[in-house]
Each structure stands twice: as C-alpha cells, then as structure tokens.
All heavy atoms as an XYZ file, in Angstrom:
920
protein
N     -18.198     37.085     -8.859
C     -19.442     37.774     -9.290
C     -20.041     36.848    -10.346
O     -19.433     36.266    -11.214
C     -19.022     39.081     -9.884
C     -20.183     39.850    -10.482
S     -21.167     40.761     -9.289
C     -20.049     41.973     -8.754
N     -21.330     36.456    -10.187
C     -22.064     35.547    -11.146
C     -22.003     36.235    -12.541
O     -22.018     37.485    -12.633
C     -23.550     35.604    -10.580
C     -23.408     35.873     -9.176
C     -22.178     36.844     -9.076
N     -21.985     35.394    -13.559
C     -21.939     35.941    -14.894
C     -23.086     36.729    -15.320
O     -22.984     37.550    -16.177
C     -21.582     34.763    -15.914
O     -22.819     33.944    -15.713
N     -24.246     36.460    -14.742
C     -25.430     37.279    -15.169
C     -25.563     38.597    -14.313
O     -26.614     39.204    -14.391
N     -24.550     38.950    -13.531
C     -24.657     40.152    -12.789
C     -25.134     39.849    -11.361
O     -25.204     38.552    -10.999
N     -25.384     40.791    -10.573
C     -25.868     40.560     -9.217
C     -24.676     40.463     -8.281
O     -23.611     40.710     -8.587
N     -25.016     39.967     -7.061
C     -23.949     39.900     -6.068
C     -23.338     38.566     -6.065
O     -23.884     37.553     -6.529
C     -24.548     40.206     -4.681
O     -25.579     39.375     -4.349
N     -22.135     38.431     -5.417
C     -21.394     37.141     -5.344
C     -21.962     36.430     -4.183
O     -23.063     36.843     -3.502
N     -21.494     35.311     -3.887
C     -21.822     34.382     -2.831
C     -20.752     34.434     -1.695
O     -19.580     34.149     -2.015
C     -22.064     32.972     -3.323
C     -23.139     32.978     -4.352
C     -22.400     32.045     -2.187
C     -23.227     31.704     -5.216
N     -21.190     34.650     -0.578
C     -20.322     34.604      0.626
C     -20.897     33.448      1.558
O     -22.086     33.601      2.002
C     -20.030     35.940      1.312
C     -19.223     35.738      2.673
C     -19.642     36.886      0.383
N     -20.140     32.470      1.794
C     -20.752     31.442      2.651
C     -19.665     30.839      3.566
O     -18.627     30.412      3.135
C     -21.241     30.324      1.677
C     -22.025     29.284      2.368
C     -23.447     29.759      2.585
C     -24.415     28.690      2.968
N     -25.688     29.141      3.366
N     -19.941     30.855      4.921
C     -19.089     30.133      5.839
C     -19.380     28.599      5.763
O     -20.569     28.290      5.944
C     -19.289     30.624      7.219
C     -18.844     29.688      8.383
C     -17.243     29.500      8.316
O     -16.520     30.446      8.223
N     -16.950     28.246      8.584
N     -18.457     27.840      5.399
C     -18.763     26.397      5.244
C     -17.515     25.655      5.591
O     -16.373     26.006      5.284
C     -19.130     26.178      3.766
C     -19.631     24.818      3.466
C     -20.736     24.184      4.175
C     -18.931     23.977      2.510
C     -21.206     22.908      3.801
C     -19.362     22.696      2.198
C     -20.483     22.175      2.862
N     -17.802     24.488      6.344
C     -16.645     23.644      6.815
C     -16.093     24.122      8.120
O     -16.654     25.033      8.757
N     -14.915     23.600      8.469
C     -14.359     23.838      9.805
C     -12.900     24.160      9.602
O     -12.056     23.206      9.483
C     -14.478     22.673     10.729
C     -14.007     22.953     12.141
O     -13.425     23.959     12.280
N     -14.261     21.990     12.993
N     -12.590     25.456      9.594
C     -11.091     25.861      9.323
C     -10.196     25.216     10.394
O      -9.086     24.964     10.184
C     -11.081     27.364      9.402
C     -12.599     27.824      9.274
C     -13.342     26.673      9.683
N     -10.677     25.000     11.577
C      -9.820     24.466     12.635
C      -9.484     23.001     12.411
O      -8.374     22.574     12.773
C     -10.608     24.437     13.985
N     -10.151     22.310     11.565
C      -9.853     20.929     11.167
C      -8.953     20.907      9.920
O      -8.527     19.853      9.452
C     -11.158     20.113     10.877
C     -11.871     19.731     12.025
O     -11.348     19.907     13.202
O     -12.971     19.171     11.940
N      -8.620     22.032      9.366
C      -7.796     22.133      8.185
C      -8.653     21.691      6.950
O      -8.027     21.131      5.940
N      -9.926     21.996      6.866
C     -10.710     21.589      5.724
C     -10.058     22.160      4.477
O      -9.562     23.290      4.372
C     -12.183     22.205      5.834
C     -12.920     21.400      6.837
O     -12.367     20.452      7.462
O     -14.161     21.702      7.001
N     -10.263     21.303      3.310
C      -9.603     21.699      2.112
C     -10.752     22.011      1.097
O     -11.517     21.143      0.792
C      -8.789     20.575      1.599
C      -7.614     20.260      2.534
C      -8.191     20.792      0.226
C      -6.911     18.976      2.393
N     -10.743     23.246      0.422
C     -11.810     23.491     -0.377
C     -11.667     22.804     -1.841
O     -10.572     22.696     -2.279
C     -11.734     25.086     -0.655
C     -10.228     25.357     -0.322
C      -9.784     24.305      0.661
N     -12.752     22.367     -2.421
C     -12.764     21.554     -3.581
C     -13.986     21.888     -4.532
O     -14.982     21.197     -4.356
C     -12.803     20.056     -3.425
C     -11.592     19.516     -2.644
C     -11.806     18.127     -2.048
C     -10.275     19.501     -3.471
N     -13.943     23.041     -5.282
C     -15.059     23.465     -6.005
C     -15.192     22.556     -7.264
O     -14.186     22.151     -7.816
C     -14.859     24.900     -6.479
N     -16.468     22.255     -7.600
C     -16.714     21.434     -8.755
C     -18.253     21.436     -9.034
O     -19.027     21.887     -8.179
N     -18.645     20.683    -10.146
C     -20.039     20.526    -10.349
C     -20.504     19.123     -9.937
O     -20.458     18.233    -10.670
C     -20.399     20.835    -11.869
C     -21.753     20.687    -12.206
O     -22.638     20.565    -11.335
O     -22.142     20.778    -13.353
N     -20.915     19.086     -8.672
C     -21.299     17.876     -8.020
C     -22.694     17.302     -8.315
O     -22.975     16.120     -8.069
C     -21.088     17.907     -6.532
C     -19.700     18.149     -6.199
C     -19.180     19.527     -5.884
C     -18.753     17.135     -6.225
C     -17.885     19.602     -5.576
C     -17.299     17.423     -5.938
C     -16.923     18.577     -5.611
O     -15.637     18.929     -5.324
N     -23.559     18.182     -8.919
C     -24.887     17.790     -9.249
C     -25.218     17.809    -10.732
O     -26.315     17.466    -11.196
C     -25.925     18.587     -8.507
C     -25.842     20.053     -8.781
O     -25.058     20.514     -9.484
O     -26.628     20.739     -8.061
N     -24.236     18.174    -11.545
C     -24.358     18.130    -13.056
C     -25.249     19.210    -13.666
O     -25.767     18.947    -14.727
N     -25.456     20.276    -12.948
C     -26.335     21.309    -13.441
C     -25.484     22.387    -14.263
O     -26.075     23.348    -14.713
C     -27.203     21.977    -12.386
C     -26.384     22.846    -11.456
O     -25.021     22.754    -11.471
O     -26.947     23.479    -10.521
N     -24.227     22.168    -14.402
C     -23.444     23.127    -15.194
C     -22.980     24.315    -14.413
O     -22.193     25.142    -14.905
N     -23.268     24.324    -13.122
C     -22.785     25.452    -12.137
C     -21.767     24.871    -11.136
O     -22.007     23.699    -10.749
C     -23.969     26.098    -11.516
C     -25.019     26.673    -12.461
C     -26.201     27.281    -11.740
C     -27.203     27.891    -12.671
N     -28.369     28.307    -12.025
N     -20.909     25.641    -10.792
C     -19.917     25.261     -9.786
C     -20.499     25.187     -8.343
O     -21.238     26.130     -7.908
C     -18.758     26.215     -9.727
O     -18.125     26.179    -11.021
C     -17.697     25.755     -8.727
N     -20.302     24.147     -7.693
C     -20.752     23.943     -6.312
C     -19.613     24.099     -5.379
O     -18.426     24.025     -5.680
C     -21.374     22.481     -6.121
C     -22.410     22.244     -7.176
O     -23.356     23.051     -7.290
O     -22.489     21.168     -7.774
N     -19.840     24.284     -4.145
C     -18.973     24.525     -3.043
C     -18.711     23.253     -2.317
O     -19.689     22.573     -1.899
C     -19.438     25.575     -2.077
C     -19.531     26.892     -2.730
C     -18.351     25.810     -0.941
C     -20.304     27.948     -1.968
N     -17.535     22.858     -2.092
C     -17.246     21.595     -1.343
C     -15.984     21.721     -0.518
O     -15.062     22.466     -0.937
C     -17.081     20.363     -2.205
N     -15.868     20.970      0.563
C     -14.640     20.883      1.341
C     -14.436     19.449      1.683
O     -15.353     18.675      1.812
C     -14.737     21.715      2.657
C     -14.786     23.323      2.351
C     -15.864     21.325      3.579
N     -13.169     19.105      1.825
C     -12.861     17.763      2.478
C     -12.357     18.025      3.962
O     -11.382     18.898      4.091
C     -11.694     17.159      1.643
C     -11.207     15.898      2.354
C     -11.951     14.713      2.338
C     -10.020     15.884      2.907
C     -11.580     13.618      2.925
C      -9.485     14.653      3.517
C     -10.304     13.523      3.570
O      -9.761     12.420      4.130
N     -13.002     17.373      4.804
C     -12.641     17.501      6.301
C     -11.708     16.356      6.556
O     -12.108     15.175      6.681
C     -13.898     17.366      7.056
C     -13.608     17.550      8.685
O     -12.545     17.326      9.048
O     -14.610     17.885      9.316
N     -10.386     16.553      6.675
C      -9.491     15.504      6.993
C      -9.580     14.889      8.393
O      -9.071     13.769      8.486
C      -8.044     16.245      6.836
C      -8.297     17.549      7.213
C      -9.794     17.934      6.643
N     -10.171     15.601      9.286
C     -10.392     14.971     10.629
C     -11.546     14.006     10.677
O     -11.438     12.868     11.066
C     -10.649     16.066     11.781
C     -11.045     15.447     13.044
C      -9.370     16.996     11.853
N     -12.632     14.445     10.089
C     -13.884     13.453      9.956
C     -13.718     12.521      8.732
O     -14.469     11.645      8.612
C     -15.081     14.331      9.840
N     -12.837     12.847      7.860
C     -12.703     11.990      6.697
C     -13.883     12.014      5.972
O     -14.561     10.889      5.566
C     -12.099     10.610      6.992
C     -10.672     10.700      7.485
C      -9.973      9.382      7.639
C      -8.659      9.469      8.109
N      -8.191     10.392      9.065
N     -14.400     13.170      5.502
C     -15.648     13.291      4.776
C     -15.688     14.411      3.869
O     -14.843     15.391      4.010
C     -16.894     13.344      5.732
C     -16.871     14.691      6.505
C     -17.903     14.628      7.662
O     -18.534     13.635      7.922
O     -18.104     15.768      8.284
N     -16.494     14.386      2.790
C     -16.609     15.494      1.827
C     -17.982     16.169      2.167
O     -18.971     15.503      2.384
C     -16.620     15.008      0.416
C     -15.312     14.601     -0.149
C     -14.984     13.175      0.004
C     -14.437     15.438     -0.702
C     -13.813     12.734     -0.545
C     -13.181     15.034     -1.197
C     -12.908     13.577     -1.099
N     -18.016     17.516      2.281
C     -19.187     18.200      2.513
C     -19.518     19.134      1.253
O     -18.510     19.723      0.835
C     -19.046     19.139      3.691
C     -18.762     18.417      5.068
C     -18.305     19.340      6.146
C     -19.901     17.623      5.489
N     -20.692     19.089      0.728
C     -20.949     19.794     -0.509
C     -22.207     20.708     -0.271
O     -23.194     20.296      0.306
C     -21.294     18.835     -1.630
C     -21.649     19.498     -2.924
C     -20.135     17.808     -1.856
N     -22.092     21.918     -0.842
C     -23.317     22.778     -0.988
C     -23.478     22.923     -2.478
O     -22.649     23.468     -3.173
C     -23.007     24.117     -0.334
C     -23.140     24.234      1.197
C     -22.759     25.599      1.718
C     -24.414     23.788      1.749
N     -24.654     22.474     -2.987
C     -24.821     22.648     -4.403
C     -25.550     23.860     -4.818
O     -26.375     24.395     -4.040
C     -25.668     21.375     -4.926
O     -26.978     21.428     -4.274
C     -24.957     20.029     -4.669
N     -25.252     24.316     -5.982
C     -25.962     25.503     -6.479
C     -27.466     25.206     -6.683
O     -28.367     26.149     -6.574
C     -25.409     25.927     -7.823
O     -25.458     24.965     -8.793
N     -27.864     23.929     -6.952
C     -29.217     23.643     -7.216
C     -29.984     23.768     -5.891
O     -31.236     23.860     -5.839
C     -29.309     22.307     -7.857
O     -28.856     21.231     -7.066
N     -29.366     23.715     -4.738
C     -29.998     23.880     -3.378
C     -29.912     25.284     -2.970
O     -30.087     25.693     -1.813
C     -29.442     22.931     -2.382
O     -28.233     23.444     -1.924
N     -29.417     26.219     -3.916
C     -29.086     27.556     -3.555
C     -28.109     27.699     -2.458
O     -28.101     28.623     -1.589
C     -30.375     28.387     -3.196
C     -30.279     29.837     -3.417
O     -29.386     30.344     -4.185
N     -30.993     30.699     -2.643
N     -27.111     26.680     -2.382
C     -26.100     26.687     -1.446
C     -26.542     26.695      0.094
O     -25.931     27.260      0.966
C     -25.040     27.839     -1.646
C     -24.542     27.955     -3.003
C     -25.054     28.824     -3.933
C     -23.620     27.032     -3.450
C     -24.488     28.778     -5.310
C     -23.077     27.059     -4.704
C     -23.512     28.056     -5.614
O     -23.056     28.030     -6.862
N     -27.718     26.044      0.199
C     -28.260     26.023      1.627
C     -28.332     24.719      2.273
O     -28.354     24.560      3.494
C     -29.758     26.550      1.538
O     -30.531     25.804      0.730
C     -29.728     28.122      1.144
N     -28.379     23.561      1.506
C     -28.527     22.262      2.025
C     -27.215     21.437      1.932
O     -26.915     21.016      0.836
C     -29.697     21.521      1.375
O     -30.838     22.370      1.456
C     -29.936     20.226      2.096
N     -26.513     21.304      2.911
C     -25.217     20.479      2.818
C     -25.427     18.963      2.570
O     -26.366     18.459      3.086
C     -24.523     20.747      4.109
C     -25.542     21.165      5.084
C     -26.623     21.749      4.346
N     -24.701     18.362      1.721
C     -24.699     16.956      1.490
C     -23.331     16.409      2.002
O     -22.337     17.055      1.699
C     -24.830     16.638     -0.075
C     -26.124     17.243     -0.562
C     -24.711     15.194     -0.280
C     -26.204     17.267     -2.080
N     -23.432     15.277      2.742
C     -22.105     14.778      3.248
C     -21.911     13.409      2.596
O     -22.716     12.588      2.385
C     -22.303     14.545      4.802
O     -22.565     15.687      5.401
C     -20.949     13.963      5.324
N     -20.640     13.217      2.070
C     -20.195     11.965      1.521
C     -19.117     11.394      2.425
O     -18.028     11.933      2.445
C     -19.689     12.098      0.143
C     -19.680     10.828     -0.674
S     -18.351      9.686     -0.325
C     -16.977     10.448     -1.104
N     -19.451     10.368      3.189
C     -18.492      9.841      4.297
C     -17.685      8.829      3.520
O     -18.105      8.126      2.598
C     -19.177      9.152      5.328
C     -20.096      9.980      6.137
C     -21.364     10.131      5.920
C     -19.611     10.827      7.117
C     -22.285     10.930      6.618
C     -20.339     11.696      7.820
C     -21.769     11.725      7.659
O     -22.494     12.525      8.308
N     -16.385      8.745      3.757
C     -15.577      7.759      3.269
C     -16.049      6.422      3.939
O     -16.212      6.314      4.997
C     -14.027      7.982      3.543
C     -13.530      9.276      2.866
C     -11.939      9.394      3.265
C     -13.628      9.241      1.405
N     -16.053      5.308      3.058
C     -16.474      4.094      3.504
C     -15.568      3.503      4.605
O     -14.342      3.800      4.670
C     -16.354      3.143      2.262
C     -16.307      4.030      1.164
C     -15.619      5.254      1.691
N     -16.129      2.763      5.558
C     -15.451      2.155      6.617
C     -14.335      1.122      6.139
O     -13.411      0.949      6.800
C     -16.422      1.472      7.631
N     -14.592      0.647      4.905
C     -13.734     -0.309      4.380
C     -12.413      0.291      3.858
O     -11.361     -0.381      3.619
C     -14.270     -1.102      3.161
O     -14.792     -0.088      2.210
C     -15.450     -1.944      3.693
N     -12.369      1.647      3.682
C     -11.196      2.308      3.267
C     -10.182      2.413      4.424
O     -10.670      2.783      5.481
C     -11.622      3.765      2.818
C     -10.495      4.494      2.003
C     -10.137      3.797      0.727
C     -10.954      5.956      1.785
N      -9.026      2.021      4.294
C      -8.038      2.028      5.412
C      -7.954      3.397      6.033
O      -8.033      4.349      5.411
C      -6.717      1.694      4.786
C      -7.091      0.938      3.490
C      -8.410      1.636      3.036
N      -7.803      3.353      7.331
C      -7.681      4.661      8.114
C      -6.207      5.036      8.098
O      -5.402      4.289      8.506
C      -8.200      4.451      9.554
O      -9.486      4.049      9.551
C      -8.005      5.781     10.343
N      -5.999      6.329      7.590
C      -4.668      6.792      7.599
C      -4.699      8.297      7.606
O      -5.732      8.782      7.290
C      -3.873      6.369      6.306
O      -2.575      6.913      6.282
C      -4.614      6.683      5.025
N      -3.631      8.972      7.938
C      -3.581     10.449      7.871
C      -2.920     10.878      6.646
O      -2.527     11.994      6.426
C      -2.746     10.896      8.998
C      -3.587     10.763     10.361
O      -4.862     10.795     10.257
O      -3.006     10.541     11.338
N      -2.628      9.981      5.616
C      -1.867     10.284      4.533
C      -2.807     10.409      3.219
O      -2.331     10.108      2.073
C      -0.781      9.188      4.234
C       0.186      9.205      5.336
C       0.128      8.261      6.290
C       1.165     10.232      5.502
C       0.989      8.269      7.384
C       2.032     10.338      6.468
C       1.983      9.306      7.482
N      -4.046     10.740      3.356
C      -4.884     10.981      2.219
C      -4.757     12.321      1.614
O      -4.620     13.366      2.342
C      -6.373     10.769      2.627
C      -6.818      9.420      3.040
C      -7.806      9.221      3.923
C      -6.188      8.302      2.378
C      -8.233      8.010      4.303
C      -6.622      7.070      2.815
C      -7.624      6.878      3.723
O      -8.081      5.585      4.148
N      -4.836     12.452      0.328
C      -4.885     13.748     -0.419
C      -6.222     13.693     -1.194
O      -6.359     12.746     -2.035
C      -3.694     13.830     -1.350
C      -2.353     13.766     -0.585
C      -3.817     15.142     -2.182
C      -1.091     13.899     -1.394
N      -7.084     14.647     -1.003
C      -8.314     14.707     -1.695
C      -8.100     15.405     -3.047
O      -7.424     16.409     -3.157
C      -9.245     15.600     -0.811
C      -8.329     16.560     -0.155
C      -6.952     15.716      0.002
N      -8.721     14.873     -4.065
C      -8.713     15.360     -5.421
C     -10.065     15.326     -6.004
O     -10.978     14.613     -5.440
C      -7.772     14.576     -6.321
C      -6.319     14.450     -5.758
C      -5.617     13.270     -6.459
C      -5.596     15.647     -5.982
N     -10.335     15.896     -7.144
C     -11.595     15.963     -7.805
C     -11.427     15.869     -9.303
O     -10.279     16.191     -9.817
C     -12.417     17.139     -7.466
C     -11.775     18.442     -7.842
C     -12.913     17.191     -6.075
C     -12.649     19.666     -7.831
N     -12.376     15.462    -10.025
C     -12.327     15.379    -11.419
C     -13.578     14.699    -12.034
O     -14.316     14.163    -11.291
N     -13.752     14.816    -13.279
C     -14.932     14.236    -13.929
C     -14.405     12.994    -14.603
O     -14.026     12.832    -15.808
C     -15.528     15.133    -14.955
C     -16.588     14.572    -15.844
O     -17.116     13.555    -15.491
N     -17.162     15.353    -16.712
N     -14.391     11.890    -13.898
C     -13.831     10.642    -14.275
C     -14.674      9.708    -15.181
O     -14.160      8.791    -15.775
C     -13.205      9.879    -13.107
C     -12.137     10.615    -12.420
C     -12.374     11.443    -11.291
C     -10.879     10.508    -12.958
C     -11.328     12.132    -10.801
C      -9.797     11.208    -12.391
C     -10.078     12.037    -11.332
N     -15.936     10.000    -15.234
C     -16.807      9.208    -16.048
C     -17.241      9.973    -17.298
O     -18.054      9.419    -18.140
C     -18.054      8.890    -15.163
C     -17.720      7.984    -14.081
C     -18.935      7.443    -13.372
O     -19.648      8.268    -12.683
O     -19.263      6.293    -13.553
N     -16.902     11.243    -17.488
C     -17.222     11.993    -18.649
C     -18.651     12.510    -18.699
O     -19.194     12.753    -19.808
N     -19.374     12.455    -17.543
C     -20.700     12.816    -17.557
C     -21.090     14.164    -17.107
O     -22.244     14.607    -16.850
C     -21.527     11.773    -16.604
C     -21.008     11.847    -15.152
O     -20.080     12.591    -14.876
N     -21.488     10.914    -14.399
N     -20.087     15.013    -16.906
C     -20.263     16.369    -16.408
C     -20.455     16.474    -14.965
O     -20.749     17.625    -14.498
N     -20.342     15.479    -14.233
C     -20.462     15.585    -12.743
C     -19.184     15.285    -12.211
O     -18.463     14.327    -12.432
C     -21.474     14.475    -12.245
C     -22.886     14.818    -12.817
C     -21.628     14.474    -10.806
C     -23.911     13.792    -12.613
N     -18.776     16.239    -11.246
C     -17.379     16.005    -10.494
C     -17.439     14.890     -9.595
O     -18.397     14.717     -8.834
C     -17.093     17.348     -9.747
O     -17.029     18.390    -10.677
C     -15.726     17.270     -9.078
N     -16.329     14.042     -9.660
C     -16.297     12.931     -8.742
C     -15.134     13.250     -7.642
O     -14.335     14.093     -7.855
C     -15.807     11.699     -9.519
C     -16.785     11.296    -10.613
O     -17.950     11.124    -10.288
O     -16.352     11.247    -11.781
N     -15.304     12.603     -6.570
C     -14.289     12.814     -5.490
C     -13.185     11.704     -5.631
O     -13.534     10.535     -6.035
C     -14.963     12.570     -4.103
C     -16.015     13.609     -3.781
C     -17.333     13.205     -3.672
C     -15.629     14.880     -3.471
C     -18.272     14.193     -3.349
C     -16.475     15.759     -3.162
C     -17.883     15.607     -3.048
N     -12.025     11.996     -5.258
C     -10.920     11.012     -5.256
C     -10.147     11.235     -3.999
O      -9.889     12.309     -3.481
C      -9.938     11.402     -6.468
C      -8.829     10.413     -6.465
C     -10.677     11.332     -7.797
N      -9.724     10.103     -3.425
C      -8.815     10.107     -2.311
C      -7.620      9.398     -2.808
O      -7.617      8.216     -3.340
C      -9.443      9.295     -1.137
C     -10.538     10.088     -0.390
C      -8.438      8.895     -0.104
C     -10.066     11.395      0.175
N      -6.398     10.100     -2.670
C      -5.188      9.432     -2.966
C      -4.430      9.125     -1.675
O      -4.292      9.919     -0.810
C      -4.287     10.448     -3.770
C      -2.951      9.815     -4.089
C      -2.767      8.796     -4.974
C      -1.860     10.373     -3.536
C      -1.542      8.287     -5.224
C      -0.502      9.849     -3.724
C      -0.406      8.778     -4.649
N      -4.184      7.743     -1.514
C      -3.538      7.279     -0.339
C      -1.961      7.248     -0.526
O      -1.592      6.415     -1.334
C      -4.029      5.882      0.081
C      -3.455      5.310      1.365
O      -2.422      5.880      1.745
O      -3.986      4.335      1.855
N      -1.253      8.083      0.025
C       0.126      8.220     -0.256
C       0.862      7.123      0.266
O       1.930      6.707     -0.306
C       0.743      9.528      0.405
C       0.177     10.839     -0.192
C       0.911     11.931      0.307
N       0.958     11.941      1.850
C       1.665     12.751      2.538
N       2.306     13.693      2.047
N       1.699     12.578      3.874
N       0.434      6.295      1.232
C       1.161      5.180      1.730
C       1.118      4.026      0.753
O       2.020      3.178      0.795
C       0.658      4.792      3.126
O      -0.766      4.368      2.971
C       0.822      5.844      4.101
N       0.043      3.833      0.030
C      -0.076      2.696     -1.028
C      -0.096      3.146     -2.418
O      -0.173      2.341     -3.290
C      -1.384      1.961     -0.685
O      -2.528      2.790     -0.939
C      -1.506      1.436      0.679
N       0.041      4.482     -2.656
C      -0.043      5.125     -3.983
C      -1.348      4.558     -4.702
O      -1.298      4.310     -5.958
C       1.228      4.688     -4.795
O       2.299      5.290     -4.247
N      -2.417      4.559     -3.947
C      -3.703      4.139     -4.575
C      -4.721      5.256     -4.634
O      -4.854      6.012     -3.660
C      -4.264      2.959     -3.653
O      -3.310      1.899     -3.658
C      -5.554      2.426     -4.232
N      -5.411      5.371     -5.791
C      -6.511      6.270     -5.970
C      -7.798      5.564     -5.654
O      -8.076      4.463     -6.265
C      -6.488      6.859     -7.352
C      -5.288      7.721     -7.645
C      -4.090      7.237     -8.175
C      -5.353      9.173     -7.632
C      -3.007      7.977     -8.419
C      -4.264      9.883     -7.869
C      -3.110      9.354     -8.328
N      -8.745      6.170     -4.946
C     -10.133      5.674     -4.769
C     -10.969      6.713     -5.336
O     -11.020      7.904     -4.937
C     -10.429      5.475     -3.340
C      -9.522      4.390     -2.693
C      -8.292      4.820     -2.129
C      -9.898      3.159     -2.540
C      -7.467      3.914     -1.447
C      -9.086      2.174     -1.960
C      -7.876      2.580     -1.408
O      -7.108      1.587     -0.856
N     -11.799      6.479     -6.389
C     -12.645      7.413     -7.080
C     -14.051      7.083     -6.722
O     -14.501      5.902     -6.834
C     -12.424      7.338     -8.632
C     -13.287      8.400     -9.296
C     -10.966      7.475     -9.022
N     -14.897      8.164     -6.249
C     -16.155      8.009     -5.748
C     -17.068      8.906     -6.553
O     -16.709     10.119     -6.771
C     -16.258      8.332     -4.294
C     -15.517      7.425     -3.522
C     -14.236      7.647     -3.028
C     -16.117      6.277     -2.968
C     -13.563      6.833     -2.207
C     -15.481      5.434     -2.061
C     -14.163      5.624     -1.693
O     -13.460      4.774     -0.934
N     -18.325      8.509     -6.811
C     -19.347      9.450     -7.336
C     -19.718     10.271     -6.045
O     -19.493      9.849     -4.906
C     -20.506      8.670     -7.780
C     -20.282      8.030     -9.059
C     -21.561      7.349     -9.660
N     -21.320      6.630    -10.824
C     -21.551      5.334    -10.968
N     -22.123      4.615    -10.043
N     -21.235      4.819    -12.080
N     -20.372     11.462     -6.345
C     -20.857     12.259     -5.115
C     -21.791     11.572     -4.322
O     -21.963     11.927     -3.130
C     -21.563     13.460     -5.862
C     -20.859     13.563     -7.183
C     -20.604     12.154     -7.606
N     -22.471     10.508     -4.801
C     -23.442      9.755     -3.881
C     -22.677      8.699     -2.958
O     -23.311      7.993     -2.214
C     -24.546      9.087     -4.694
C     -24.017      7.890     -5.600
O     -22.810      7.670     -5.544
O     -24.866      7.390     -6.232
N     -21.345      8.677     -3.210
C     -20.515      7.693     -2.353
C     -20.281      6.409     -2.956
O     -19.541      5.618     -2.391
N     -20.768      6.167     -4.149
C     -20.446      4.934     -4.864
C     -18.969      4.893     -5.288
O     -18.536      5.802     -6.043
C     -21.371      4.759     -6.143
O     -22.701      4.874     -5.726
C     -21.101      3.480     -6.862
N     -18.328      3.815     -4.968
C     -16.954      3.602     -5.486
C     -16.933      3.155     -6.899
O     -17.646      2.181     -7.238
C     -16.252      2.610     -4.533
C     -14.836      2.250     -4.966
C     -13.919      3.439     -4.703
C     -14.310      1.046     -4.101
N     -16.250      3.892     -7.737
C     -16.219      3.587     -9.200
C     -14.989      3.092     -9.706
O     -14.817      2.409    -10.771
C     -16.829      4.652    -10.022
C     -15.980      6.028     -9.859
C     -18.244      4.895     -9.854
C     -16.345      7.130    -10.820
N     -13.844      3.345     -8.964
C     -12.506      2.837     -9.382
C     -11.498      2.790     -8.283
O     -11.549      3.768     -7.529
C     -12.062      3.668    -10.571
C     -10.760      3.174    -11.158
C     -10.411      3.887    -12.417
N      -9.270      3.427    -13.045
C      -9.178      2.479    -13.959
N     -10.308      1.844    -14.299
N      -8.060      2.059    -14.421
N     -10.678      1.813     -8.188
C      -9.495      1.858     -7.442
C      -8.321      1.554     -8.186
O      -8.326      0.598     -9.077
C      -9.682      0.727     -6.322
C      -8.409      0.534     -5.445
C     -10.829      0.874     -5.400
N      -7.258      2.324     -8.199
C      -6.215      2.297     -9.083
C      -4.917      2.620     -8.390
O      -4.752      3.702     -7.828
C      -6.304      3.281    -10.251
C      -5.227      3.200    -11.256
C      -5.276      1.893    -12.055
O      -6.223      1.512    -12.648
N      -4.028      1.290    -12.102
N      -4.003      1.577     -8.346
C      -2.624      1.945     -7.840
C      -1.829      2.425     -8.911
O      -1.860      1.972    -10.111
C      -1.876      0.713     -7.270
C      -0.632      1.067     -6.612
C       0.028     -0.164     -6.054
O      -0.236     -1.172     -6.386
N       1.078      0.173     -5.167
N      -1.080      3.582     -8.614
C      -0.152      4.132     -9.606
C       1.013      4.711     -8.899
O       0.902      5.530     -7.952
C      -0.851      5.302    -10.374
C      -0.141      6.008    -11.427
C       0.189      5.125    -12.615
C      -0.913      7.194    -11.958
N       2.218      4.281     -9.268
C       3.412      4.600     -8.487
C       3.799      3.453     -7.563
O       3.261      2.431     -7.612
N       4.803      3.723     -6.632
C       5.361      2.755     -5.914
C       4.963      3.105     -4.424
O       5.151      4.125     -3.841
C       6.827      2.778     -5.943
C       7.342      2.488     -7.418
C       7.550      1.737     -4.995
C       8.787      2.728     -7.651
N       4.244      2.045     -3.808
C       3.949      2.123     -2.401
C       5.029      2.506     -1.472
O       6.120      1.901     -1.649
C       3.199      0.818     -2.005
N       4.835      3.313     -0.670
C       5.831      3.805      0.338
C       6.705      4.940     -0.120
O       7.490      5.453      0.719
N       6.733      5.273     -1.471
C       7.525      6.418     -1.903
C       6.728      7.742     -1.684
O       5.527      7.650     -1.350
C       7.734      6.240     -3.463
C       8.811      5.297     -3.685
N       9.516      5.238     -4.843
C       9.429      4.271     -2.873
C      10.441      4.221     -4.872
N      10.397      3.709     -3.713
N       7.235      8.895     -1.851
C       6.653     10.084     -1.671
C       5.887     10.563     -3.021
O       6.079     11.579     -3.508
C       7.669     11.203     -1.175
C       7.999     11.080      0.195
O       7.222     10.608      0.981
N       9.189     11.447      0.524
N       5.067      9.691     -3.506
C       4.345     10.042     -4.690
C       3.188     10.936     -4.188
O       2.520     10.866     -3.090
C       3.578      8.761     -5.179
C       4.554      7.629     -5.626
O       5.506      7.945     -6.416
N       4.413      6.471     -5.119
N       2.879     11.859     -5.128
C       1.877     12.974     -4.881
C       0.800     12.841     -6.044
O       1.215     13.095     -7.249
C       2.394     14.293     -4.703
C       1.222     15.337     -4.505
C       3.376     14.363     -3.516
N      -0.418     12.561     -5.706
C      -1.419     12.539     -6.746
C      -1.905     13.893     -7.165
O      -2.077     14.767     -6.286
N      -1.887     14.209     -8.434
C      -2.286     15.527     -8.945
C      -3.433     15.365     -9.921
O      -3.414     14.495    -10.838
C      -1.170     16.344     -9.466
C      -0.151     16.673     -8.391
C       1.058     17.373     -8.952
C      -0.667     17.485     -7.333
C-alpha cells in the first residue's frame, strides 16, 4: 500500500517460466522503489520505474564480453552512493563481481574469494 494511501500496485512483469528473479530498488534515483527482474535465460535485467508509472520497461542486457555461464547470481546495491540502485552479477565460477549502472555502464569488476569454490555473493 503506498504511504500516501490509495491502492497498491499489481503488475505482471517478467517470465516466471524462465525463473525470473525479482530485484526491487531505486533504479532512476527518484526516491521511490522500482520493480525489476533478472531473466537468467536471456541474461538481462528488466526494470519498470515509478517515474514511468510502471508502464515502460527498460532492458539492461549483459554485455557480450561477459563470459557466458549458468552460474550467475544477480544482486543489487547502491555502489556509488548516489541514491541509484546498481546491478551486480556474481559469477560463482570465478568469484568475480561485475557492477553495472542501470544504463549498462560497467563501473567495477572485483574478484573476491577463490575461483572454483562454492562462494556465494550476498
């Protein structure tokens, strides 16, 4: 329920058959939570922003230069301290984090842990 009253938001978004993973965050920096999913089959993030009234999806494709693997774990966070949620892909095979702005700009690559171990990024 929105804090100002009124009705809540019900939105079919993503593809449950693909195992889409929900990742709510503020992807446009307006101070309101946006709806997002990570599609592990297409290897892309889909976002519906509050500033578009949750009507216009934005797609952030993972770059072709990112190795293709089925061992990605999607994460989110505000890694630049600017109030905008960034996307993160954690590659379990290499223990490497890839941090992207919502526009798809790669802002950091960081290995943490031992490649080949069962490290889990959180």
